[in-house]
C-alpha positions as CSV (number, residue, x, y, z in Angstrom):
1,X,-7.6,32.4,92.3
2,X,-9.6,29.1,92.4
3,X,-12.6,30.9,90.9
4,X,-10.5,31.9,87.8
5,X,-9.4,28.3,87.2
6,X,-13.0,27.1,87.6
7,X,-14.2,29.8,85.2
8,X,-11.8,28.7,82.5
9,X,-13.1,25.1,82.8
10,X,-16.7,26.2,82.5
11,X,-15.9,28.4,79.5
12,X,-14.1,25.5,77.9
13,X,-17.1,23.2,78.2
14,X,-19.5,25.9,76.8
15,X,-17.3,26.7,73.8
16,X,-16.9,23.0,72.9
17,X,-20.7,22.7,73.0
18,X,-21.1,25.8,70.8
19,X,-18.6,24.6,68.2
20,X,-20.1,21.1,68.2
21,X,-23.5,22.5,67.4
22,X,-22.0,24.3,64.4
23,X,-20.3,21.1,63.4
24,X,-23.6,19.2,63.7
25,X,-25.4,21.7,61.5
26,X,-22.7,21.5,58.8
27,X,-22.6,17.7,59.0
28,X,-26.3,17.4,58.3
29,X,-25.9,19.4,55.1
30,X,-22.7,17.5,54.2
31,X,-24.5,14.1,54.5
32,X,-27.2,15.4,52.1
33,X,-24.5,15.5,49.4
34,X,-23.4,12.0,50.0
35,X,-25.3,10.5,47.1
36,X,-25.1,13.4,44.6
37,X,-24.3,11.7,41.2
38,X,-22.5,14.8,39.8
39,X,-19.7,14.4,42.3
40,X,-18.7,11.0,41.0
41,X,-17.7,12.1,37.5
42,X,-14.0,12.1,36.7
43,X,-12.5,15.4,37.4
44,X,-11.1,17.1,34.3
45,X,-10.0,20.6,33.3
46,X,-13.3,21.0,31.4
47,X,-15.5,23.9,32.6
48,X,-18.4,22.1,34.3
49,X,-21.2,24.6,34.6
50,X,-23.7,22.0,35.9
51,X,-21.5,21.0,38.8
52,X,-20.5,24.6,39.6
53,X,-24.2,25.6,39.8
54,X,-25.0,22.8,42.2
55,X,-22.1,23.7,44.5
56,X,-22.8,27.5,44.3
57,X,-26.5,26.8,45.3
58,X,-25.2,25.0,48.4
59,X,-22.9,27.8,49.4
60,X,-25.5,30.5,48.8
61,X,-28.0,28.7,51.0
62,X,-25.4,28.6,53.8
63,X,-23.5,31.9,53.9
64,X,-21.3,30.7,56.8
65,X,-19.8,28.0,54.5
66,X,-16.6,29.3,52.9
67,X,-15.9,26.6,50.4
68,X,-16.9,23.1,49.2
69,X,-14.5,20.6,47.5
70,X,-14.0,17.0,46.7
71,X,-11.1,14.8,45.7
72,X,-10.5,11.4,44.0
73,X,-7.9,8.6,44.9
74,X,-5.9,9.5,41.8
75,X,-5.1,12.9,43.4
76,X,-7.6,14.9,41.3
77,X,-9.1,17.8,43.2
78,X,-12.1,20.1,42.6
79,X,-13.1,23.2,44.7
80,X,-15.5,26.1,44.6
81,X,-14.9,28.9,47.1
82,X,-16.6,32.2,47.9
83,X,-14.8,35.5,47.2
84,X,-15.7,39.1,48.2
85,X,-17.8,41.2,45.8
86,X,-20.0,38.2,44.9
87,X,-17.2,36.6,42.9
88,X,-16.2,32.9,43.0
89,X,-13.1,30.9,42.4
90,X,-12.9,27.4,40.9
91,X,-9.7,25.4,41.5
92,X,-8.9,22.1,39.8
93,X,-5.7,20.2,40.4
94,X,-4.7,17.3,38.1
95,X,-1.3,15.6,37.9
96,X,0.5,18.6,39.6
97,X,-1.2,21.1,37.3
98,X,-3.4,23.7,39.0
99,X,-6.1,25.4,37.0
100,X,-7.8,28.5,38.6
101,X,-11.0,30.0,37.2
102,X,-12.1,33.4,38.5
103,X,-15.9,33.5,38.1
104,X,-18.5,36.3,38.4
105,X,-21.7,35.9,40.4
106,X,-23.3,34.0,37.5
107,X,-20.3,31.7,37.2
108,X,-19.1,33.3,33.9
109,X,-15.4,33.0,33.5
110,X,-13.5,36.3,34.2
111,X,-10.0,34.9,34.2
112,X,-8.2,31.6,33.7
113,X,-4.8,30.6,35.0
114,X,-2.9,27.4,34.9
115,X,0.5,26.5,36.6
116,X,2.5,23.7,38.1
117,X,1.8,23.0,41.8
118,X,3.2,20.8,44.6
119,X,-0.2,20.5,46.1
120,X,-1.2,16.8,46.6
121,X,-4.7,16.4,48.2
122,X,-3.8,12.8,49.2
123,X,-1.4,14.2,51.8
124,X,-3.9,16.5,53.4
125,X,-5.1,15.5,56.9
126,X,-8.8,16.0,56.2
127,X,-8.5,13.7,53.2
128,X,-6.4,11.0,54.9
129,X,-8.6,10.9,58.0
130,X,-11.8,10.7,56.0
131,X,-10.6,7.7,54.1
132,X,-9.8,5.9,57.4
133,X,-13.4,5.9,58.6
134,X,-16.9,6.0,57.3
135,X,-17.7,8.7,59.8
136,X,-17.7,12.5,59.4
137,X,-14.2,14.0,60.2
138,X,-14.0,17.5,61.8
139,X,-10.8,19.6,62.1
140,X,-10.0,21.9,65.0
141,X,-10.7,25.6,64.6
142,X,-8.1,27.5,62.5
143,X,-7.9,30.6,60.3
144,X,-9.2,29.7,56.9
145,X,-6.6,30.4,54.2
146,X,-8.8,32.3,51.8
147,X,-10.8,34.5,54.2
148,X,-8.4,34.6,57.3
149,X,-11.5,34.1,59.4
150,X,-12.0,31.5,62.2
151,X,-13.4,28.3,60.8
152,X,-13.0,24.5,60.6
153,X,-13.1,21.8,57.9
154,X,-15.4,18.9,57.8
155,X,-14.8,15.9,55.5
156,X,-16.6,12.7,54.6
157,X,-15.7,9.7,52.4
158,X,-18.1,8.9,49.6
159,X,-19.1,5.9,47.5
160,X,-17.1,3.2,49.3
161,X,-14.1,5.6,49.9
162,X,-13.7,6.4,46.2
163,X,-14.2,10.1,46.9
164,X,-13.8,12.5,49.7
165,X,-16.0,15.6,50.1
166,X,-15.0,18.6,52.3
167,X,-16.5,21.8,53.5
168,X,-14.9,24.9,55.1
169,X,-17.3,26.7,57.5
170,X,-16.9,30.0,59.4
171,X,-17.3,30.3,63.1
172,X,-17.9,34.0,63.2
173,X,-20.4,33.6,66.0
174,X,-17.7,32.5,68.5
175,X,-16.7,36.1,69.3
176,X,-20.3,36.9,70.3
177,X,-20.6,33.7,72.3
178,X,-17.4,34.5,74.2
179,X,-18.8,37.9,75.1
180,X,-21.8,36.3,76.6
181,X,-19.6,34.1,78.8
182,X,-18.0,37.1,80.5
183,X,-18.9,37.5,84.2
184,X,-17.9,41.2,84.2
185,X,-16.0,43.9,82.2
186,X,-12.8,42.9,84.0
187,X,-12.7,39.5,82.5
188,X,-11.8,38.6,78.9
189,X,-12.1,35.2,77.2
190,X,-10.1,34.4,74.1
191,X,-9.5,31.5,71.7
192,X,-6.0,31.0,70.3
193,X,-3.8,28.5,68.6
194,X,-0.7,26.7,70.0
195,X,1.4,29.2,68.1
196,X,-0.3,32.2,69.9
197,X,-2.6,33.3,67.0
198,X,-5.9,34.7,68.3
199,X,-9.0,33.0,66.8
200,X,-11.7,34.8,68.8
201,X,-11.8,37.4,71.6
202,X,-14.8,38.6,73.7
203,X,-13.4,42.1,74.1
204,X,-11.3,42.5,70.9
205,X,-8.3,43.9,72.7
206,X,-5.5,41.3,72.4
207,X,-3.2,40.3,69.6
208,X,-0.7,37.5,68.9
209,X,2.3,39.2,70.4
210,X,0.8,39.2,73.9
211,X,0.3,35.4,74.1
212,X,3.3,34.1,72.1
213,X,5.4,34.7,75.3
214,X,3.2,32.4,77.4
215,X,2.7,29.4,75.1
216,X,4.8,27.2,77.3
217,X,3.0,28.0,80.5
218,X,1.5,25.0,82.3
219,X,-2.2,24.4,81.6
220,X,-4.6,25.6,84.3
221,X,-1.8,27.5,86.0
222,X,-2.2,31.2,86.5
223,X,0.4,33.6,85.0
224,X,0.8,37.4,85.0
225,X,1.1,39.6,81.9
226,X,0.9,43.3,81.2
227,X,-1.1,45.2,78.5
228,X,-1.5,48.9,78.2
229,X,0.3,49.6,81.5
230,X,-2.1,47.3,83.3
231,X,-1.5,43.9,84.8
232,X,-3.7,40.9,84.2
233,X,-3.9,37.4,85.6
234,X,-4.0,34.8,82.8
235,X,-4.9,31.1,82.6
236,X,-5.5,28.7,79.8
237,X,-6.9,25.3,79.1
238,X,-6.4,23.0,76.1
239,X,-9.6,23.1,74.1
240,X,-8.5,20.9,71.3
241,X,-5.1,19.4,70.4
242,X,-4.0,22.6,68.6
243,X,-6.4,25.2,70.2
244,X,-6.3,26.8,73.6
245,X,-9.0,28.7,75.5
246,X,-7.6,31.6,77.6
247,X,-9.0,33.8,80.3
248,X,-7.6,37.2,81.5
249,X,-8.7,39.1,84.6
250,X,-7.7,42.7,85.6
251,X,-5.2,42.1,88.4
252,X,-6.0,45.5,90.0
253,X,-9.6,44.6,90.5
254,X,-9.0,41.1,91.7
255,X,-6.1,41.9,94.1
256,X,-7.3,45.2,95.4
257,X,-7.7,43.8,99.0
258,X,-4.4,42.0,98.9
259,X,-2.2,44.5,97.1
260,X,0.3,45.2,100.0
261,X,0.7,41.6,100.9
262,X,1.1,40.6,97.3
263,X,3.7,43.4,96.7
264,X,5.9,42.2,99.6
265,X,5.5,38.6,98.5
266,X,6.5,39.4,95.0
267,X,9.5,41.5,96.2
268,X,10.8,38.5,98.2
269,X,10.2,36.2,95.3
270,X,12.0,38.5,93.0
271,X,15.1,38.6,95.2
272,X,15.1,34.8,95.5
273,X,14.6,34.5,91.7
274,X,17.7,36.8,91.1
275,X,19.8,34.7,93.5
276,X,18.6,31.5,91.8
277,X,19.3,32.9,88.4
278,X,22.9,33.8,89.3
279,X,23.4,30.4,90.7
280,X,21.8,28.7,87.7
281,X,23.9,30.8,85.3
282,X,27.2,29.7,86.7
283,X,26.2,26.1,87.3
284,X,24.7,25.6,83.9
285,X,27.3,27.4,81.8
286,X,29.3,24.2,81.6
287,X,26.3,22.2,80.6
288,X,25.1,24.5,77.9
289,X,28.5,24.3,76.1
290,X,28.2,20.5,75.9
291,X,24.6,20.8,74.7
292,X,25.7,23.1,71.9
293,X,28.3,20.6,70.8
294,X,25.7,17.9,70.8
295,X,23.4,20.1,68.7
296,X,26.3,20.7,66.2
297,X,26.8,17.0,65.8
298,X,23.1,16.5,65.4
299,X,23.1,19.1,62.5
300,X,25.7,16.9,60.8
301,X,23.2,14.0,60.9
302,X,20.4,16.2,59.7
303,X,22.6,17.2,56.7
304,X,23.5,13.6,56.1
305,X,27.2,14.2,56.9
306,X,27.4,10.9,58.7
307,X,31.1,10.3,58.3
308,X,31.9,13.6,60.1
309,X,29.9,12.9,63.2
310,X,32.2,12.5,66.2
311,X,31.8,11.9,70.0
312,X,31.7,14.9,72.3
313,X,34.1,14.8,75.2
314,X,32.5,15.6,78.6
315,X,32.7,14.6,82.2
316,X,28.9,14.4,82.5
317,X,28.1,10.7,82.2
318,X,24.6,11.2,80.8
319,X,25.9,13.5,78.0
320,X,28.7,11.1,77.3
321,X,26.3,8.3,76.9
322,X,24.0,10.5,74.7
323,X,27.0,11.4,72.5
324,X,28.0,7.7,72.0
325,X,24.4,6.9,71.2
326,X,24.4,9.8,68.7
327,X,27.5,8.5,66.9
328,X,26.0,4.9,66.8
329,X,22.7,6.2,65.5
330,X,24.6,8.2,62.8
331,X,26.5,5.1,61.7
332,X,23.3,3.0,61.7
333,X,21.4,5.5,59.6
334,X,24.4,5.8,57.2
335,X,24.6,2.0,56.8
336,X,20.8,1.7,56.3
337,X,20.9,4.5,53.7
338,X,23.7,2.7,51.8
339,X,21.7,-0.6,51.9
340,X,18.7,1.2,50.5
341,X,20.8,2.8,47.8
342,X,22.3,-0.6,46.9
343,X,18.8,-2.1,46.8
344,X,17.6,0.7,44.5
345,X,20.6,0.3,42.2
346,X,20.1,-3.4,42.1
347,X,16.4,-3.1,41.2
348,X,17.1,-0.5,38.5
349,X,19.8,-2.7,37.0
350,X,17.5,-5.7,37.2
351,X,14.9,-3.9,35.2
352,X,17.5,-2.8,32.6
353,X,18.9,-6.3,32.3
354,X,15.3,-7.7,31.9
355,X,14.6,-5.3,29.1
356,X,17.9,-6.2,27.4
357,X,17.1,-9.9,27.8
358,X,13.6,-9.5,26.3
359,X,14.9,-9.3,22.8
360,X,18.2,-10.0,21.0
361,X,17.6,-6.8,19.1
362,X,18.3,-4.7,22.3
363,X,20.7,-7.0,24.1
364,X,23.1,-5.0,26.3
365,X,21.8,-1.6,25.3
366,X,20.3,-0.7,28.7
367,X,23.6,-1.6,30.4
368,X,26.0,0.2,28.0
369,X,24.1,3.5,27.5
370,X,24.5,4.4,31.3
371,X,28.2,3.7,31.1
372,X,28.7,5.9,28.0
373,X,26.4,8.7,29.3
374,X,28.3,9.0,32.6
375,X,31.6,9.0,30.8
376,X,30.5,11.9,28.6
377,X,28.9,13.9,31.4
378,X,32.0,13.6,33.5
379,X,34.0,14.8,30.5
380,X,31.7,17.9,30.2
381,X,32.2,18.4,34.0
382,X,35.9,18.9,33.4
383,X,35.5,21.0,30.3
384,X,36.7,24.6,31.0
385,X,35.8,26.3,27.8
386,X,32.5,25.5,26.1
387,X,30.9,24.1,29.2
388,X,32.6,26.0,32.0
389,X,29.3,27.0,33.5
390,X,28.0,23.4,33.6
391,X,28.7,21.3,36.7
392,X,27.2,18.2,38.4
393,X,28.7,18.9,41.8
394,X,25.8,17.6,43.9
395,X,25.9,13.8,44.4
396,X,22.1,13.7,44.2
397,X,22.2,15.4,40.7
398,X,24.7,12.7,39.6
399,X,22.5,10.0,41.0
400,X,19.4,11.4,39.2
401,X,21.3,11.3,35.9
402,X,22.6,7.8,36.5
403,X,19.1,6.5,37.3
404,X,17.7,8.2,34.3
405,X,20.4,6.6,32.1
406,X,19.7,3.1,33.5
407,X,15.9,3.5,33.1
408,X,15.9,5.4,29.8
409,X,14.2,2.4,28.0
410,X,12.2,1.0,30.9
411,X,9.0,1.6,28.9
412,X,10.1,-1.3,26.5
413,X,8.6,-3.7,29.0
414,X,5.3,-2.8,27.5
415,X,6.4,-3.3,23.9
416,X,5.4,-6.7,22.4
417,X,8.4,-8.7,21.4
418,X,7.0,-9.6,18.0
419,X,6.9,-5.9,17.1
420,X,10.5,-5.2,18.3
421,X,11.7,-8.4,16.5
422,X,9.7,-7.9,13.3
423,X,12.2,-8.8,10.6
424,X,9.9,-9.2,7.6
425,X,6.7,-7.4,6.6
426,X,4.3,-10.3,7.1
427,X,5.6,-11.3,10.5
428,X,3.3,-11.0,13.6
429,X,4.2,-13.7,16.1
430,X,5.2,-15.9,13.1
431,X,6.0,-15.2,9.5
432,X,2.8,-15.4,7.5
433,X,4.6,-15.9,4.2
434,X,4.1,-19.6,4.9
435,X,0.3,-19.2,4.6
436,X,0.6,-17.3,1.4
437,X,3.0,-19.9,0.0
438,X,0.5,-22.6,0.8
439,X,-2.2,-20.7,-1.2
440,X,0.3,-20.6,-4.2
441,X,0.7,-24.4,-3.7
442,X,-3.1,-24.8,-3.9
443,X,-3.2,-22.8,-7.2
444,X,-0.2,-24.7,-8.5
445,X,-2.1,-28.0,-8.0
446,X,-5.3,-26.5,-9.3
447,X,-3.4,-25.7,-12.5
448,X,-2.3,-29.3,-12.8
449,X,-5.9,-30.5,-12.2
450,X,-7.1,-28.2,-14.9
451,X,-4.5,-29.7,-17.2
452,X,-5.7,-33.2,-16.5
453,X,-9.4,-32.2,-17.0
454,X,-8.5,-30.7,-20.4
455,X,-6.8,-34.0,-21.5
456,X,-9.9,-35.9,-20.4
457,X,-12.0,-33.6,-22.5
458,X,-9.9,-34.5,-25.5
459,X,-8.0,-31.1,-25.8
460,X,-4.6,-31.3,-27.6
461,X,-2.0,-32.5,-25.1
462,X,0.9,-30.3,-26.3
463,X,-1.3,-27.1,-26.1
464,X,-2.6,-28.0,-22.7
465,X,0.9,-28.8,-21.4
466,X,2.3,-25.5,-22.6
467,X,-0.6,-23.7,-20.9
468,X,0.2,-25.5,-17.7
469,X,3.8,-24.6,-17.8
470,X,3.0,-20.9,-18.4
471,X,0.6,-20.9,-15.5
472,X,3.0,-22.7,-13.1
473,X,5.9,-20.4,-14.1
474,X,3.7,-17.4,-13.5
475,X,2.9,-18.7,-10.0
476,X,6.6,-19.2,-9.3
477,X,7.4,-15.7,-10.5
478,X,4.6,-14.1,-8.5
479,X,5.5,-15.9,-5.3
480,X,9.2,-15.0,-5.7
481,X,8.2,-11.4,-6.0
482,X,5.9,-11.6,-2.9
483,X,8.6,-13.3,-0.9
484,X,11.2,-10.7,-2.0
485,X,8.8,-7.9,-1.1
486,X,8.3,-9.5,2.3
487,X,12.0,-8.9,3.2
488,X,11.6,-5.1,3.2
489,X,15.1,-4.7,1.9
490,X,14.1,-2.8,-1.3
491,X,12.0,0.4,-1.6
492,X,8.5,-0.3,-2.7
493,X,7.7,2.2,-5.4
494,X,4.2,2.6,-6.9
495,X,4.9,0.1,-9.7
496,X,5.8,-2.6,-7.2
497,X,2.8,-1.8,-5.1
498,X,0.5,-2.1,-8.1
499,X,2.0,-5.5,-8.9
500,X,1.2,-6.6,-5.3
501,X,-2.4,-5.5,-5.7
502,X,-2.7,-7.2,-9.1
503,X,-1.4,-10.5,-7.8
504,X,-3.8,-10.2,-4.8
505,X,-6.8,-10.4,-7.2
506,X,-6.0,-14.1,-8.0
507,X,-8.7,-16.3,-6.5
508,X,-8.4,-19.7,-4.7
509,X,-11.1,-21.9,-3.2
510,X,-11.4,-22.5,0.5
511,X,-13.3,-25.6,1.6
512,X,-12.8,-25.4,5.4
513,X,-14.4,-23.2,8.0
514,X,-11.7,-20.7,9.1
515,X,-13.6,-19.8,12.3
516,X,-12.9,-23.2,13.9
517,X,-10.2,-23.6,16.5
518,X,-10.0,-19.9,17.4
519,X,-9.6,-18.2,20.8
520,X,-12.2,-15.9,22.2
521,X,-10.8,-12.6,21.1
522,X,-9.9,-13.9,17.6
523,X,-13.4,-15.4,17.3
524,X,-14.8,-11.9,17.8
525,X,-12.7,-10.5,15.0
526,X,-13.8,-13.3,12.6
527,X,-17.5,-12.9,13.3
528,X,-18.3,-11.5,9.9
529,X,-16.6,-14.2,7.9
530,X,-18.6,-16.1,5.3
531,X,-19.8,-19.5,6.6
532,X,-21.0,-20.9,3.2
533,X,-18.4,-23.3,1.8
534,X,-16.7,-23.7,-0.5
535,X,-15.9,-20.0,-1.1
536,X,-13.7,-18.1,-3.4
537,X,-11.0,-15.9,-1.7
538,X,-8.3,-13.5,-2.9
539,X,-4.8,-14.7,-2.9
540,X,-3.8,-11.7,-0.8
541,X,-6.3,-9.6,1.2
542,X,-6.9,-6.9,3.8
543,X,-9.7,-8.2,5.9
544,X,-11.7,-6.8,8.7
545,X,-10.2,-9.3,11.1
546,X,-6.8,-8.0,10.3
547,X,-7.7,-4.8,12.2
548,X,-7.0,-4.6,15.9
549,X,-8.8,-1.6,17.3
550,X,-7.3,0.8,19.8
551,X,-9.4,0.8,22.9
552,X,-9.6,3.0,26.1
553,X,-7.2,5.6,24.8
554,X,-7.3,8.7,27.0
555,X,-6.5,11.6,24.6
556,X,-6.9,14.2,27.4
557,X,-4.2,12.5,29.4
558,X,-2.0,12.2,26.3
559,X,-2.3,16.0,25.8
560,X,-1.7,16.7,29.5
561,X,1.7,14.9,29.3
562,X,2.5,17.1,26.3
563,X,3.0,14.2,23.8
564,X,2.8,15.3,20.2
565,X,3.4,12.0,18.3
566,X,0.6,11.2,15.9
567,X,-1.5,8.4,17.2
568,X,-2.7,5.9,14.5
569,X,-6.4,5.2,14.6
570,X,-5.9,1.4,14.9
571,X,-3.7,-0.4,17.4
572,X,-2.5,-2.8,14.6
573,X,-3.3,-3.5,11.0
574,X,-2.3,-7.0,9.9
575,X,-3.6,-6.6,6.4
576,X,-1.5,-8.7,3.9
577,X,-1.6,-6.1,1.1
578,X,-1.2,-3.3,3.6
579,X,1.9,-4.8,5.1
580,X,3.5,-6.0,1.8
581,X,3.1,-2.4,0.4
582,X,5.2,-0.9,3.2
583,X,7.5,1.5,1.3
584,X,10.6,1.2,3.4
585,X,11.6,-1.4,6.0
586,X,9.2,-3.9,7.6
587,X,7.1,-1.8,10.1
588,X,3.6,-0.4,9.5
589,X,2.7,3.1,10.8
590,X,0.9,1.4,13.7
591,X,4.0,-0.8,14.6
592,X,6.3,2.2,14.3
593,X,4.2,4.1,16.8
594,X,4.1,1.1,19.1
595,X,7.9,1.0,19.1
596,X,8.1,4.8,19.6
597,X,5.5,4.5,22.4
598,X,8.2,2.9,24.6
599,X,9.5,6.4,25.5
600,X,5.9,7.5,26.3
601,X,5.6,4.6,28.7
602,X,9.0,5.4,30.1
603,X,7.9,8.9,31.0
604,X,4.5,7.8,32.4
605,X,6.0,5.0,34.5
606,X,8.8,7.2,35.9
607,X,6.6,10.3,36.6
608,X,4.3,8.0,38.6
609,X,7.2,7.1,41.0
610,X,7.4,9.5,44.0
611,X,11.1,10.2,43.7
612,X,12.6,12.5,46.4
613,X,12.8,16.2,45.5
614,X,16.5,15.9,44.7
615,X,15.9,13.1,42.3
616,X,12.9,14.7,40.5
617,X,14.8,14.9,37.2
618,X,15.0,11.1,36.7
619,X,12.0,11.0,34.4
620,X,13.2,14.1,32.5
621,X,16.7,12.6,31.8
622,X,15.2,9.2,30.8
623,X,12.4,10.5,28.6
624,X,14.1,12.8,26.2
625,X,16.8,10.8,24.4
626,X,14.7,10.6,21.2
627,X,14.1,14.3,21.0
628,X,16.0,16.3,18.4
629,X,17.3,19.9,18.7
630,X,15.2,21.0,15.6
631,X,12.0,19.8,17.2
632,X,11.5,16.9,14.9
633,X,12.0,14.2,17.6
634,X,9.5,12.5,19.8
635,X,7.3,12.2,21.8
636,X,7.1,15.9,22.7
637,X,8.9,17.5,19.8
638,X,11.1,19.5,22.1
639,X,13.6,22.1,20.7
640,X,17.2,22.9,21.7
641,X,16.1,25.6,24.2
642,X,13.8,23.1,26.0
643,X,16.5,20.4,26.3
644,X,19.1,20.6,29.1
645,X,22.8,19.6,28.7
646,X,22.3,16.2,30.4
647,X,19.3,15.4,28.2
648,X,21.4,16.2,25.0
649,X,24.1,13.9,26.4
650,X,21.6,11.1,26.8
651,X,20.6,11.4,23.1
652,X,24.2,11.2,21.9
653,X,25.0,8.2,24.2
654,X,21.9,6.4,23.0
655,X,22.6,6.9,19.3
656,X,26.3,6.1,19.5
657,X,25.7,2.8,21.4
658,X,23.0,1.8,18.9
659,X,25.2,2.4,15.9
660,X,28.1,0.5,17.3
661,X,26.2,-2.4,19.0
662,X,27.5,-5.7,17.7
663,X,24.8,-7.9,19.3
664,X,21.9,-6.9,17.1
665,X,21.0,-9.7,14.6
666,X,19.2,-7.4,12.2
667,X,22.2,-5.2,11.3
668,X,25.9,-5.2,11.1
669,X,27.7,-3.1,13.7
670,X,29.2,0.2,12.5
671,X,32.9,0.9,12.8
672,X,34.0,3.9,14.8
673,X,34.6,6.1,11.7
674,X,31.2,5.1,10.2
675,X,29.3,5.7,13.4
676,X,30.9,9.1,14.0
677,X,30.4,10.1,10.4
678,X,26.7,9.4,10.7
679,X,26.5,11.4,13.8
680,X,28.3,14.3,12.0
681,X,25.5,14.4,9.5
682,X,23.0,14.4,12.4
683,X,24.8,17.5,13.8
684,X,24.5,19.2,10.4
685,X,20.8,18.3,10.2
686,X,20.2,19.9,13.6
687,X,19.4,16.6,15.4
688,X,22.1,16.4,18.1
689,X,24.2,19.0,19.9
690,X,27.3,19.9,17.9
691,X,29.3,21.3,20.8
692,X,28.8,18.2,23.0
693,X,29.6,16.0,20.0
694,X,32.8,18.0,19.5
695,X,33.8,17.4,23.1
696,X,32.8,13.7,22.7
697,X,35.2,13.4,19.8
698,X,38.1,15.7,20.8
699,X,38.3,14.3,24.4
700,X,38.6,10.7,23.1
701,X,35.6,9.6,25.1
702,X,34.3,7.6,22.1
703,X,37.6,5.7,22.0
704,X,37.7,5.0,25.7
705,X,34.2,3.5,25.4
706,X,35.2,1.6,22.3
707,X,38.1,-0.1,24.0
708,X,35.7,-1.5,26.6
709,X,32.7,-2.6,24.5
710,X,33.5,-2.7,20.7
711,X,35.0,-5.6,18.7
712,X,38.5,-5.2,17.5
713,X,37.5,-4.9,13.9
714,X,35.2,-2.0,14.7
715,X,38.0,0.2,16.1
716,X,39.4,1.8,13.0
717,X,41.3,5.0,12.4
718,X,39.2,8.2,12.8
719,X,39.9,11.5,11.1
720,X,38.6,13.8,13.8
721,X,39.1,16.9,11.8
722,X,37.0,15.5,9.0
723,X,34.4,14.2,11.4
724,X,34.1,17.7,12.9
725,X,34.1,19.4,9.6
726,X,37.4,21.1,10.2
727,X,39.1,19.9,7.0
């Protein structure tokens, strides 16, 4: 028996050496790719023939390599792997989207597929371990997923840990090597996982079912098993943390001289074992019942049923102590969970309050919308006709909806205040009407100077004075028109726009350098201004420095998110004529997009948060309240079929709160009847859900909300039949 144990140790050392040589060979090739420039490009879904050719050349030169792949810290993943029949597969994963290209031997695309995936390369052990060291990382042998052959993975961090490169390599030669280690035809050496799965076998005669029974045997201790009506002695040693090396010897050949002695010994041992089992059965029956009760309580903890965990009554002191500890642990976990939940709620509400406090135009909105949304969703939960199939029974679903409501406008933290608060057309951080008025002041005084010069030249005083009055009256009239246009309260038709452009052609003389006293970024925008003074300038103008360019915009990322809102070419256009000619309201196309962009930022911010699986709908609930059922909303132009009931509820809550809000300085709050009438028209136009709106009105939810948050003079009589189009 001693020789069997010694043999398994010798085999272990030999196999380790053989695998290490294969690792060293692959490592040398892997290091040769460390400085390949093509690996450092940003991974996109674009078909990259140059990179694929490079990787295919590597795999062809090394047939034992199954696949090569690399990953970036943002989770993007690129892989080329070998398939049978000289075909190849290219896998790219970006932002939970997996693209698979099936390629022929010349890397021509045969088939393309794209789908959602939970795969995250940053959670893979080969990636994590490679980032933790500058050295090569090697996995233990395992069956490769794509080929089901024995192999291992090597990985290496590249370019100051900005990338990780990995290679899967086959270990097909291990079977042959194990065969060489055999002393005789009665001995078999095999390599298997901790779960009993055979990797390699010198005689090719065993399968997983044989060894799964002996996985808990003690290392280097001999056990007996039977295969094909023959008995074998078995022993194993741990080769790696998840891999065992086993050895089996034909018992008949080994024990031939000792068969009779062994038989008698085994018979005695068997009798003793039976007696022991009977004793153990009766003595442990009481213990196992207690253990089962403890397991049942543990399942309650696992299922987060903390309040149902109770102590198990038993006379065994150790189990009694364990049960008390179990109850205390459950209470501790429950308390900690509640503290974390309270912390999360506080942070979410803090963000909402900060957004509301950012501008008087949105004050209280982020706090009131969640209240109204939850009131309406609870009403739908109780509805037994139209929405009998809709239920929010799970507490996690309710929590996800609540968080989505609180965070529905979190993207507004990125929206500049002067855009949100823009009350007149020429306003940026301040109202530029003052600059234009000063130019009119200059022209007004210039007119008076011209009058004095005419008198000095001897021109008739009365004629010169009348000319001065006409000129000054014209300036008053023109400025009054410009100032009125700046308010944005009237529609700017073509005739009014033409008058703006005509007034703009007036010239005034500038004597001072307008590039002095500027900050660095503003200086760059003024670099083409004329420096020769004095200079003639238009009274109103659209200048180059009025344009703020949009920089570093990732259109591929924009499309990946599914956003369909048209993106203006410039970030901002502060042109004076351009702004004054806004047809309706005070916002330019660029500023309107910047305000609408808050929902885009809400989606991107929330999708970047690793919410637990049961809260994965938070971003979805928060990011769709500006969509419309007819597909005319933003930012993804979703239709009714693409919007769930909770998402439609969010839209109604957001609109109703905005219409009734009394703390917005730019508009007067609507009364109940006015707000509901407007929403009635939105139902008719296909913007909001008519069935949910009907429940909102008929259930009196709107009135319940109004009594909490609206001014008394807003709560007027509502003809619900008229509002719902029933009369």
